[in-house]
GUTITOR-222078 format. One record per residue (C-alpha): residue in three letters; z, x, y. Coordinates in steps of 0.1 Angstrom, whole numbers, plus 2048, in hexadecimal, padded with zeros to 3 digits. Each point is the difference from the previous one (the first is absolute). Layout:
<pts>
ALAZXY
...
</pts>
This chain:
<pts>
MET84A87890A
SER7FC825808
LEU7FA816820
LEU7E0811801
VAL7F281481C
VAL7DC809804
GLY7F681A81D
LEU7F281D810
SER80C81A818
HIS7FD823810
ARG80C80F7E1
SER7E77EE7EB
ALA7E27FE815
PRO7EE81581B
VAL8017F4824
ASN7DC7F47FF
MET80A7E97E1
LEU81D7F1813
ASP7EB7FB81D
ARG7E77ED7EE
ALA81C7EB7ED
SER8147F681E
LEU8087DC804
SER8027EA822
LEU81B7E6804
ASP7E87E67F9
ALA7F38127DF
GLN8288057F4
THR8047DB806
LYS7E37F87E9
LEU80B8197E7
LEU8227EF7FE
GLN7F37E07FF
ASP7E78087E3
THR8188127EB
VAL81D7E5800
ALA7E17EC7F6
ALA7F78157E3
GLU8107FA7DD
PRO81281D7FA
ALA814800820
THR81A7E780E
GLU80B815821
ALA7F081B813
ALA80681881E
VAL7E981A80E
LEU80C81F813
ALA7E380D813
THR806820817
CYS7E881C80E
ASN8048177E0
ARG80B7E57E3
ILE7EE7DD7F5
GLU8177EE7E3
LEU8037E07F1
TYR8217F47EF
ALA7FF7E27EA
ASP8167F07E9
VAL7EB7FD7E1
ASP8057EF7DA
LYS7E48197F0
PHE7FF825806
HIS7D98077F8
ALA7F37DF80F
GLY816808820
VAL7F5822803
ALA7DB7F37FC
GLU8027E4818
LEU81481481C
SER7E681D7FE
THR7E27E8803
LEU8107ED81C
LEU806823813
ALA7DD8067F9
GLN7F37E080F
HIS8157FE81E
SER7FC825808
GLY7DA8017FE
VAL80281D7E9
GLY7EF8007DE
LEU8197FA7E2
GLU7F08207F0
GLU80381281E
LEU8237F7809
THR80F8017D9
PRO8048257FF
HIS81680081F
LEU8177E77F5
TYR8208027F3
VAL8197E57ED
HIS8247FB7FC
TYR8127E87EA
GLU8207F2802
ASP81C81C807
ARG7E7819808
ALA7F47E981A
VAL8207FA80D
HIS804824803
HIS7DF805813
MET8087E7818
PHE82580E807
SER7F1823800
VAL7E77F481C
ALA8197EC814
CYS814822803
GLY7E281580C
LEU7FF8147DF
ASP7DC7F77FC
SER7F3802823
MET7E781980E
VAL81D810815
VAL8207FD7E7
GLY81B7EC80F
GLU7F07EC81C
GLY80F7E2807
GLN7E57EC80E
ILE7F77F17DE
LEU8217EA801
GLY7EF7EB81D
GLN7DF7FC7EB
ILE8137F47E1
LYS8137E5817
ASP7E07F980C
SER7F17FA7DE
LEU81A7E97F5
ALA7FF7EC81E
ARG7DC7FB7FB
ALA8047F67DB
GLN81C7EC807
GLY7EB7ED81E
LEU7E37FA7E5
HIS8197F47E5
THR7F781B7E8
ALA8208107FF
GLY8177F17E3
ARG82580C7F9
LEU7F18217EF
MET7EC80C81D
ASN81C7F5819
ASP81A8127EC
LEU7EB81E7FC
PHE7F4802824
GLN8237FB80F
GLN8128177E6
SER7E781D80E
LEU8077FC821
ARG8248057F6
VAL7FB81D7ED
GLY7EA81281A
LYS8187F781B
ARG81D8117E9
ALA7EB81C7F9
HIS7FB80A825
SER8257F980A
GLU80F8117E1
THR7EB820800
ASP7ED81581B
ILE7DD7F67EE
ASP7F2800826
ARG801822801
ALA7E98067E1
GLY7E47EF815
GLN7FC7F1822
SER7EF7DF807
LEU7D98007FE
VAL7FF800826
THR81681B806
PHE7F18177E5
GLY7DF7F8811
LEU80980B81E
GLU80F81F7F3
GLN7E080A7EF
LEU7EF7F9821
ALA817817813
LEU7F681E7E6
GLY82580F7FF
THR8097F7824
PRO8227E9801
VAL7F17DC804
THR8177F981F
THR7F2821811
TRP7DD7F97F8
ALA7FF7DB80C
GLN811808822
GLY7ED7F181D
LYS7E17F57E9
LYS7EE7E1807
ALA7FE7EC7DF
LEU7E87E27F5
VAL80C7E97E3
ILE7E47EA7F0
GLY8137E57EC
ALA8207EB80A
GLY80D7FB7DB
SER81E80E7EF
MET7EF8237FC
SER7F1805824
SER8217F380B
LEU8148197EE
ALA7E881B80D
ALA8037F3823
ALA825804800
THR7FF8237ED
LEU7EC80A81D
ALA8137F4819
ARG81F8107F3
ALA7ED8207FD
GLY7FB801826
VAL7DE7F5806
SER7F87F7825
GLU7EB7E07F9
ILE7F97E97E7
VAL7E37E97FE
ILE7FB7E57E7
ALA7E17F47F5
ASN7FD7DE7EA
ARG7EA7E47F8
THR81C7E8809
ALA80A806823
ASP8217EE7FE
ARG80C8197E4
ALA7F681D811
GLU8107F6821
ARG8227F67ED
LEU8008227F0
ALA7F9811821
GLU81C7EB80F
ILE81A80E7E3
LEU7F7821805
THR8007FF829
GLU8247EE7FD
ASP8118187E5
ASP81B812811
GLY7FE81E7E7
THR7DD80C813
ASP7F07FF823
VAL7DC7FE7F3
MET7E67EB814
ALA7F07E77E7
ARG7E27E7805
ALA7EB7EA7ED
VAL7D97FF803
PRO7E57F07EB
MET7EC80F7E5
GLU7E4804817
SER811818815
VAL8038187E2
PRO7E081780C
PHE80E804822
GLU8258057F3
LEU7F081C7EA
THR7F981381E
ARG82280180D
ALA8168037DE
ASP80E81F7F2
VAL8097F07DE
VAL7F57E27EF
VAL8107ED7E2
SER7EE7E67F0
CYS8097E97E7
THR7EE7D97FD
GLY7F77EA7E5
ALA7DA80680B
THR7E88037DE
GLY7EA818814
LEU80581C818
VAL8107FA820
LEU7F782480E
THR7DD80F7F4
ALA7FD826809
GLU7E57F9819
ALA81A7ED815
ILE81B81B7FB
ALA7E681980B
ALA7F87EE81F
GLY8267FD808
VAL8048257FD
GLU7E3807817
GLY80A7E9816
ARG82280E803
VAL7F88287FC
GLY7DE7FF811
ALA7F08147E3
GLN7DA8037F9
PRO7F17E37EE
GLU7F28167E5
THR8228127FE
VAL8157DF7F9
ARG7E87EF7E9
GLY7FB81C7E9
LYS7E0810807
ALA81481F80A
PRO80481D7EA
GLU8137FC7DC
THR82180A812
VAL7FF7E1819
ARG7F97EA7E0
GLY82080D7F2
GLU7EE8157E1
VAL8068207FB
PRO7E28167FD
GLU7F981D7E5
ALA80D81F80D
ARG7E3815812
THR7FF8257F9
ALA7F481E818
PRO7DF8107F2
LEU80981E7EC
PRO7F2824809
PRO7E380D7F3
VAL8038147DF
SER7F38227FE
THR80581D7EA
GLY80F818818
ALA8098227F7
ASP7FC7F67D8
GLU7E17F17F8
ASP80F7F27DF
CYS81B7EB816
PRO7F67DD80C
LEU81B80781A
ASP7FD80E824
LEU81481F7F8
ALA7FD80C825
SER8147E4811
VAL81F8067E4
PRO81B80E813
PRO80C8227EE
GLY81C7FA7E9
PHE7F47DD7F2
SER7ED7FA7DD
VAL7DF7F07FF
MET8087F17E1
GLY8207E880C
GLU7FC7DA7FF
ALA7FB7FC826
ALA7DF8137FC
VAL7F07E87EC
ALA80D7E3812
GLY7E27E6806
MET7E98157E5
ASP7E87EC7EB
ALA8008047DB
ALA7E18187FE
THR80D81881C
LEU8258007F2
GLU7F18097DD
GLN7F081C80D
HIS81F80C812
ALA8147F97E2
ALA7EA8157EE
TRP80081E818
ALA823800800
ALA7FF8037D8
GLY7E881D802
GLY7E57E97F0
THR7E17F080B
VAL7F57DB800
ASP7DE7F2802
ARG7FD7EA81E
ARG7E87EA7EF
ARG8187F87E5
ALA81C7F8817
ALA7E77EA814
ARG7FB7EC7E2
ARG8237FA7F9
GLY8037E981E
GLY81880181F
ASP8217FA7F0
ALA816820803
ASP8127F27E5
ARG7E58077E8
ALA7FD827806
ASP8098177E7
PRO8238027F9
GLU8028237F7
LEU7EF80C821
ILE8167E8814
GLY81F80C7EB
ALA7F4825807
LEU8007F6826
ALA8237EF801
ALA80E8217EF
THR7F081681B
ALA80C7EC81A
ALA8217FF7F5
SER8048247FC
VAL7F180E823
GLY8077DF81A
ARG7EA7EB811
ILE7EE802822
PRO8037EA81E
GLU7F57DE7F8
ARG7E47FF817
ARG7E77EA7E8
ARG8197E67F9
PRO7F37DE810
GLU8127F9824
PRO8007D8802
VAL7F57F4821
ALA81C7F0813
GLU7FB7DA805
PRO80C7EF81F
PRO81D7EA7F9
ARG7FE7DC7FD
PRO80B7EF821
GLU8267F2801
PRO7FE7D87F8
VAL7FE7EC81F
LEU8027E27EB
TYR8177F77E6
LEU7F87E57E7
LEU8187EE7E4
ASP7F17EA7EA
LEU81C7EE7EE
ALA7E67DF7F1
MET7F57F77E1
PRO7E17FE800
ARG7FB81B819
ASP7FB7F5824
ILE7F682480C
ASP7E18107F9
ALA80681D7E6
ALA7E3813810
ALA815802821
HIS81481F7F2
ARG7DD815806
LEU8017FA824
ALA80C819818
GLY81F7FA811
VAL80B7E47E6
ARG81B8047E6
LEU7FF7E37E8
VAL81E7F97E7
ASP7FA7E57EA
ILE80D7EF7DB
GLU7EE8197EF
ARG80E81E814
LEU8227F37FD
ALA7FD7FD7DA
GLU7F48217FF
ALA81C80D812
SER81D7F17F2
ALA7F28047DC
ASP81981E7FB
ALA81F7F7811
PRO81E80C7EE
MET8177EA7EE
ALA823802810
ALA81F7F57EF
ASP7FF7E2810
VAL7E27F47EF
ASP8128067E1
GLN81E7EB80B
VAL7EA7E280A
ARG7ED8047DD
ARG8237FC7EF
ILE8087E4818
VAL7DD7EE7F6
SER80B8067DB
HIS81F7F0803
GLU7F37E0815
VAL7E47FD7E6
ALA8177FC7E4
ALA8177E8813
PHE7E47EC80A
GLY7F27FD7DF
ALA8237F47EF
ALA8037E781D
GLN7DF7F37F8
ARG8017FD7DA
ALA8247F0809
ALA7EF7E7815
HIS7E77F87E6
ILE8177F47E5
THR8177EC81A
PRO7EB7E27FD
THR8038027DC
VAL827802801
VAL8017E4817
ALA7EB7EC7ED
LEU8148047E1
ARG8207F9813
THR7F07E180B
MET7F67F77DF
ALA8268067F4
ALA80E7E981C
ASP7E77E67F6
VAL80D8007DC
VAL82480080A
ALA7F87E3816
GLY7EE7EB7E5
GLU81D8077E8
ILE8197F3819
ALA7EC7E0805
ARG7FD7FD7D8
LEU8278047FE
GLU8087E681B
GLY7EB7E77EA
ARG8128097E2
LEU8217FD815
PRO7FF7E7818
GLY825800808
LEU800821806
ASP816804823
ASP7F481681A
LYS81A81E7FC
HIS7F58037DE
ARG7DD7FE805
ALA80381981C
GLU81281A7E9
ILE7E77FB7E3
THR7E3807818
GLN80F81C80E
THR80880E7DD
VAL7DE7FC7F5
ARG7F081381D
ARG81881C7FC
VAL7F58037DC
VAL7DA80280B
ASP80881681D
LYS8108187EC
LEU7E78017E4
LEU7E6803819
HIS81181C817
SER7FB81E7EC
PRO7DD7FB7F5
THR7F47F8823
VAL813820810
ARG7F28157E4
VAL7DD7F3802
LYS800806827
GLN8098247FB
LEU7E98077E6
ALA7E57F0814
ALA80781981B
GLU7F981C7E9
PRO7DC80E7FD
GLY7EE7EC7E5
GLY8177E2805
ALA7E57E780E
GLY8017EF7D9
TYR8247F5802
ALA7F47E3815
ASP7E67F57E2
ALA8198047E5
LEU81B7E9815
ARG7E27E8805
THR7F68027DD
LEU8238007F0
PHE80F7E1812
ASP7DD7ED804
LEU8037FE825
ASP7E07EE810
PRO7E881A812
GLU7FD7E481B
THR8257FD804
VAL804827808
ALA7E27FF817
SER8127E4815
VAL81D815804
SER7EC81C80D
ARG7EB7E8817
ALA8237F580C
GLU80E821807
GLU7E180B815
SER8057E0812
THR822807808
GLU7F7824809
LYS7E77F3817
ASN8167E7811
ALA81D81B806
LYS7E4816811
ILE7F57E3816
ALA8237F9807
THR809824809
ASN7E3806816
ALA8067E1812
ASN82380D807
ILE7F282080B
ALA7EA7F081D
GLU81C7E980A
ASN81581E805
ARG7E8813812
GLY7F77E2818
PRO7E27FA812
ALA7E681E805
</pts>
């Protein structure tokens, strides 16, 4: 059996595709159940976050596994397979382990080094264990990835390479102002009470907001989060819980809104946000709802230019410029003199500068593109301008000053996938919206620090160690079965000896038995130690098959040893958990 991962993330798919392919908890449950029910897979786990959807499985056939897992992802995400396939990536065996460890360390995150992924990996493993879809491989992989991720954060400063998604989002809202300065005294509305929303609420509380309102569909969770925030000795924030029905009213009071729910549709529409801003700042309805000029909608209009003064022949009837308005000492052939001039007039002026003539009708037929004017005439104009200087730039277009976009009165941070907040809200006056897509763009060019290189070395070392351990563990049941067979042979021969020598006393029988066992152990010691070493190396998976073939071992015997080991491990975990619970005492 081999590890296979099929998935898509912010690195392989656009945000709208991740949005459409996102999986609810129910969909994840059904996906896991269907995966282990499929022929190629025996165990599976799903890692679904705001910017990745990955299906891990232990499969016996690579191509069949890829086809089956891709089909299942398409079915449960609701995105057609043909549409989904171009955005999927596949990792197999050691590459799959390398990918998982990189994810756990935050190397594959939208914001490099963020640590929230560790909690999401832990939740994914717990879900697979609860559904009994996680066997030895999934347990070993996910538990080791958690250890590798913790090692990366404890042995390096990978956190410096990137902040948590929440902190990074708040920094984007603050536009260069320190978050603690920007957040001081603001009122925050947090929609949702899950892990991401809780992290956002705690971050805002530490940043210095004066009030946090928690809105959630489940009142108990919202109240519990508000209670935790209020009781936190590290902050003096006021926190309270409200039902989701109160969100429209709370929008009129809030300065900052963070939303991260599991909803499949929009939680905040542009109309609801506009109404909240209107109720807060008293703006005119047509201004808030996007019926005002372009700057209110957040669009940058094309630059307007002041009308050019009329062109007259002035003192020289052959020159198309108004020479009377040119101050003494300046050339009439400079660049500024022709700023804004159409192609026909430019050719006429170029001809005048070169001492020639141009038929205006021929110039008109050439069209309005100045780049198509006669190169020789334009060259003559440039040479003359270079020799005698320039005139004042009185004909250069002057852009009309546009009123600046008003400062935001409502900051929106959407951390959900699919999105909670209507993307059209960014066009509203007085609103600044940062969502997953904006965060992806902002962090795309984040510099790679030396800490990232150090974490990569940790990942490579851990992948090699994990592969060696897995390959060694793969051959262990075969070695145990071989030694069991040898012990059975020894027992059979001793029994046959007793039948042929019934008068053998106990002392001599024990000595003979011990001698035979020592001989067998010595014969098997070097081969079994060496085969474990060879099996731990890359490409060593075939040694278990070789042992089974050479010694004619029963495959069912080997399988029974594997089942016995798994049962022992399971019982040990149950006992460990029971001891932990007993030591903790009643909750």
